[in-house]
C-alpha positions in Angstrom: 118.5 121.4 125.5 115.2 120.4 124.4 112.4 119.1 126.7 111.3 115.6 125.8 108.0 114.4 127.3 106.5 110.9 127.3 103.0 110.0 128.1 100.4 107.2 127.9 101.8 104.8 130.4 99.4 103.0 132.9 98.2 99.8 134.2 97.1 97.2 131.7 96.2 93.4 131.9 98.4 90.8 130.2 97.5 90.6 126.5 96.3 94.2 126.5 97.6 97.2 124.6 98.9 100.7 125.3 100.3 103.5 123.1 103.0 105.7 124.4 103.6 109.1 123.0 106.8 111.3 122.7 106.9 114.9 122.1 109.4 117.8 122.2 107.9 121.1 122.2 109.3 123.6 119.7 111.4 120.9 117.9 110.5 119.1 114.7 110.8 115.4 115.6 111.2 114.4 111.9 114.7 115.8 112.2 115.6 113.4 114.9 116.2 109.7 115.4 114.1 108.7 118.2 114.6 105.8 120.4 112.4 104.1 123.0 114.0 102.5 126.1 112.7 100.8 129.2 114.1 100.0 132.6 112.5 97.3 134.7 113.1 97.1 138.4 116.5 95.8 139.2 117.6 95.7 135.6 119.6 97.9 133.2 117.8 100.2 130.9 117.5 98.6 127.4 116.7 100.0 124.0 113.7 98.4 122.4 112.8 100.4 119.3 114.2 103.2 117.2 112.9 105.3 114.2 115.1 107.2 111.9 114.7 110.8 111.0 112.6 111.7 107.9 112.4 108.2 106.2 111.2 106.5 109.4 113.3 103.4 109.1 112.6 101.2 112.3 114.7 98.8 114.3 113.4 96.6 117.3 114.8 94.5 120.0 114.0 90.9 119.3 111.8 90.6 122.5 109.4 93.2 121.2 109.3 92.4 117.5 105.8 91.7 116.2 104.2 93.2 119.3 105.5 96.7 119.4 105.5 99.4 116.6 107.2 102.7 116.6 105.9 105.3 114.2 105.8 109.1 113.9 103.0 111.4 113.0 104.5 114.4 111.4 101.3 116.4 111.5 101.2 116.0 115.4 105.0 116.1 115.7 104.7 113.1 117.9 106.5 109.7 118.0 104.4 106.8 119.2 105.2 103.3 120.6 102.2 101.1 120.0 102.4 98.1 122.4 100.2 95.1 121.8 100.0 91.6 123.4 101.7 93.1 126.5 103.2 90.6 129.0 104.1 91.1 132.7 107.8 91.2 131.8 107.1 94.3 129.8 106.6 96.0 133.1 109.1 99.0 133.3 109.6 102.7 133.1 109.6 103.6 129.5 111.7 106.5 128.1 111.9 108.3 125.0 115.3 109.7 123.7 116.2 111.8 120.7 119.3 112.5 118.6 119.4 115.1 115.8 120.3 113.2 112.7 120.8 114.1 109.0 121.0 110.4 108.2 117.5 109.5 107.2 118.0 105.8 107.7 120.0 105.8 110.9 118.5 103.9 113.8 120.2 102.7 117.1 119.2 100.9 120.3 122.4 102.1 122.0 121.4 104.7 124.8 124.9 106.2 124.7 124.0 107.5 121.1 121.1 109.6 122.4 121.4 113.2 123.7 118.1 114.3 125.0 115.8 112.1 127.2 112.4 112.3 128.8 111.6 111.5 132.4 109.8 108.3 131.6 106.3 106.9 131.9 105.4 103.8 134.0 103.9 100.8 132.3 102.6 98.0 134.4 101.3 94.8 133.0 99.4 92.7 135.5 99.1 88.9 135.0 
């Protein structure tokens, strides 16, 4: 089982930006479909963004479209979630999840489709 690590969370004012990072030491992330999820207090975890292996096809939940961008830097073996125009309702613990995929265009926001998960990073947006 690979170790997935998220970083980059923190406290930011409404309208601000944060960039989260996802790494998996010893594993090439371009071979994996990567999903970003979040769980707000008292709510279920939800999928918000996904990027396919190799081709980097992306998918977003409607509530973050146009504000969040998921991308992969293969030279750094890191998947990023760039979050702009943050709102208080974006406050949550954010998780990265991976699934090895030979389908270069496959993305999914379903958490039951992912195998390996990070421990999460807290994002707090103040009003």
